[in-house]
N, C-alpha and C positions, 0 to 999 in steps of 0.2 A: 236533773234526770239524764241530761245529755252525756254526762261523763260515764254512764254505765253502759256496758256491752254484755252480750251473752255469747257463750260458746258451749257446744255439747262436748262433754268431757269423755274421752275414750281411755284415759289412763287410770287404772285402778289405784296406783300409788298416789297420784294427785288427789283423787276423790277421797280415799281413806284418810290421808294425812289431814285434809281439811275437816272432815266429819269428826275424827277423833280428837281434834284440837279444840272443839267447841263443847260448851256445857249449857244445858243438858244435851246429851247425845242419845241416839236411838238406833238400834239395828234395823229399824224400819226405813232408814235412809242410808243404810250401808250398801256397799258395792254388791255384797252377796244377796241382799234382798232383791236387788234388781236382777241378778242372775237367776234367782229362784223363780221370779215371775217370767223371765224369758223362757225358762224350761217349761213353764206352764202355758207357753205359746201366747204370751201377752206382749204387746208392744210397749217398750219403755223408752224414756228419754232422760238422760242425765245432763241437766242444765247447770252450767257454771255462770255465776254473775261476777263480772269483773269491773273494777274501778281503776282505770289507768294501769291495766295489765295485772293488777293485784286481785286475786280471787277473794271475794268478800261474801259469797253465799253459794249454796248449792240446793238443787231441788230435783228429787227423783219423781218423775211423772210416770204413772202406770195407767195404761189405757184399758178400760173395761167395756167390752161390747155386750153389756147385760141386756136381757129382754126388757127389764124395767126402764131402760134408757141408757144409751152409750154415754160414758163420762170418763173423766180423768181423775185419778186418785193421787193425793199427796199425803201418804201416811207418815206421821212423825216428823213432818217438815212443812214448809221448807226450812232450811237452816240458814238463818241470816239475822241481822240486827234489826229487830222490830221497832227500835227507836229511830232508825234511819229512814225518814219519810220518803226521801228520793228513791232509795233502794226498794222500799216496800211498794211504792207506786210503780216502779219499773218491773217488779215481780208480777204485780197484777196485770200490767199491760202484756207481759211476756206470756203468762199462762192463758190469757184471753186469745192471744194470737195462735198459740198451739191448739187450743180448743176449737177455734174456728177452722183451722187448717185440717184438723182431724174429724171435723163435723160431729162433735159430741154436744150433748145437751147442757152439761154443767161440769164444774170442777169441784170435787169434794176434798176438803183440807182438814187435817187433824194435827196441828202443830204441837210441839213440845212446849206449850205455854200452860201455866197453871189456870185452873178454872176460877175466874173472878170477874167482877162487874167491869173492871177496866178493860180486860181482854175481850170480853163480849162486846163492849161498846166499840172497841177498835175495829173488830170485824164487821160490825154493823155499818160503821162509817165507810169501810172499804167496799161495801156493796154485797156482802155475804148475807146469807140467811141461815139460821140455825137448822141443821139437817134433821130430817125426820128419823134418821137412823144413826147409830153410833158407828165409829170406824176404829177397829182394833180395840185394845183395852184402854178405855178412858178413865176408869176408876181402878187404881192398882194398889197393891199391898207390898211394901218394901221392907225387907229385913236386913239390918246391918250385921254382916257376918264377920266383921273384923273383931271378934271377941273369942274368948275361950269357949270350949264346949260346955263347961259348967255355967258360964254366964248366959249362954244361949238357952240352956235348959231352964235356968232359974227365971228367965224372962218369958217363958211360955205359960199358957194356961195350964192349970193343975192337971186337968184331964188329958191334955195333949202330952204332957211330960210323962204321965202314968202309962199311957198307951204306947209311947215310944219305948219305954223301959220294958213293958210287957212284951212287945214285939221282938225285942232282942233275944228272947229266950224261946222263940217259936220256930227255929230252924228255917228261917227265911233267907233268901239270897238275892243279891242285886248284881247284874252284869251290865257293863256299859260298852257301847260301840260308837265308832265315828264314821260308819258307812250306812248305806241304805238297805243292807241285806235283810234286815229283820223288821222293817217298818210295817209290813203287812200284819204283824202281831198287834201293833197299835191300832191299825184299822179295825180289826175284829173286836178288840177291847173297847174301842170308842163307840162302836155300834151298840154295845150293851149300855154304855154310859148315856148315850143319846136316848135310848128307850127309857132309861131310869129317870133322867132329869128333863127330858122333853126339850131339847134344843137342836139346832141345826149343826150337824157335825161336818167334818172335813174328810176329803178323800185320801186314800193311800198315796195317790199321785202327788198331793201336796206334801205329805210327810217325806216321801222319797226325795222330792226336789230339794227340800230344805237340808236333808242330810247329805245330798250330793254336793251342794254348793257350800254351805257353812261347814259341813263335816270335813271337806277336803282341806279347809284352812284351819282346822282344829278350833272352829268357832261353834261347834255343836256336838253334843253327845246324846246318844239314845240309850235310855235306861230301861231294863226289864226286871221286875220283881217277881220271884218265883217261890213256890213251895214245892220242893222236889222238881218234877218236870212240868208242873202246872203254872202257866202264866197268869199272874194275878193282876198286875198293873204295868203300864209302860208310860214313858214320858220322853218328849224331846226338849232338851235344854239348850237354848241359844246362849252362846258365850260371846259377849261383845264389850270391849273396853274393860271396865272394872265390875261388870254386872253379869250375873247369870239369870236368864229368863225362863221360867216354867211355862213354856209356850203351848205345848199340846200334851194331852194326856188321855188315858182311858183305863178303865178297870173293870174287873169281872163283877157280876152281881151276886156271885156265890161266895162262900166262905166268910159270911158276915161276922163270924166269931173271931176272925183273925184281923188285927189292925194293920194290915199290910200297907195301906196308904200312908200311915204315919212312919212306918219303917222305911218306905221308899223315900219320903221327903227328907228324913234324917240322913240317909245315906247320900242323897244328892247334896245336901248342905255340907256334909263332911267332905265330899269330893270337890266341890267348888271352893271350899276353904283351902284345900290342899293346892289348888291351882293359883292361890293368892288373890282371889277376887274379893271385893269389898262388900258387894250387895247381892242379895237374892231377891229377884222380883217375882212374886207369886202370880203376876199378870192379873187378869180381870177379877173384880169382885163386884158385888151389888153396889149401886150408887148410894145406898143408905142402909140403915140397920133395921129396916122393916122386916119382921120375922115372916111375913107372908110373901116377900119377894121370891121369885122363882129360883134365884141364886143364893138365897139366905143360908142354906146348908153348906154350900161350897165356901161361902164367905166366912162363916163361922169356923170351918175347918182351917182355912188359910190364916185367919187372924189368931188362931190358937197358938201359932208358932212365935208370936211376938212380931213387932214391927210397927210401921206407920202407914197411914193412908196417904196417897198422892192422887189428886184428881186433876186430870189434864182437861184442857178446854174441849168442850164437846165439838164434834165435827160440824163444819160449816160448809155450805154450798154456795158457789158462785154461778148463778144462772147465766147461760149463754144463749139458749133458745127458749121460746115460749113453751116448747114441748116439755121442758123441765117440770112444769107444774103437773103434768101427768104422772111423772115419777114421784113428785112430792105427795100427791094424793094416794097413789098406790102404796108407797112405803109407810105412810101414816096409818093406813088401814092395817097393813101387815104388822106394824109395831103393836097396835092395839090388840090384834088377834093373838099374837104370840106373847103378849104381856112383857115386852122388852122395855 
């Protein structure tokens, strides 16, 4: 353990070079995700782990001063070799030191590790507890877009393919932008989506921050689907490495006879194909195929385009203070009430 040292990284080039050299990789540990959270007035730390001057791991820490309990988040990370016991132990010591310094109750981690018994056991041995809440998309749906349009269409559910073809003859249009000028449109459309599907939405401030940071580096595009002058649906697509992420979206509750959501998805897929990307990540889906799950409809929609499920390890918490257990009880009750 003594060979390892830490240093807070201030160079975007050094950070991105390391993150993009690893697999799997996630925009949740990217430089611009840190910048997005800074715009939202959150304190962040970009920690580099070194072994004899060689960078061997990175960790983006985001401080959350939430009413349910102050804590540190590590979304999609840390990025390091989990088989290196000395490095992992040093990571645990480091985040504990940061947590105590910042006087938070716990550290919540959701690494890019697959959901399986070995990884669950690893985190248990490291002193983590399974979190009462999820962190970002833990159950995802991924489509390989390195195929022809004909191959993609043939791999879709019959109904999805039919509705895409139907939508192409309905005078719909899609415009895309790389700035934050139109994100208020998404905010209004998501309000309708929240009422329809009964989930907790996001603010226009979050949408704007993502387009300011990722958009300025051509790592995000904002799409609006219209019928004439009427906004039907909008989405923020994060573009990182070889993958496009369907990160935020919203749609009108009107015009149910028009399959505009299928049209928008197809146009986005065509666009990211043109950019030379390999995968389209539909982001979150339900953890199972239970038709009564609150996200069953959204899951059915996304899976209709073809692809595969990838389940990431559920979020885990590292308790720092005894007050953490207040958060645990509060979030457990909230999860049950919200049927999450």
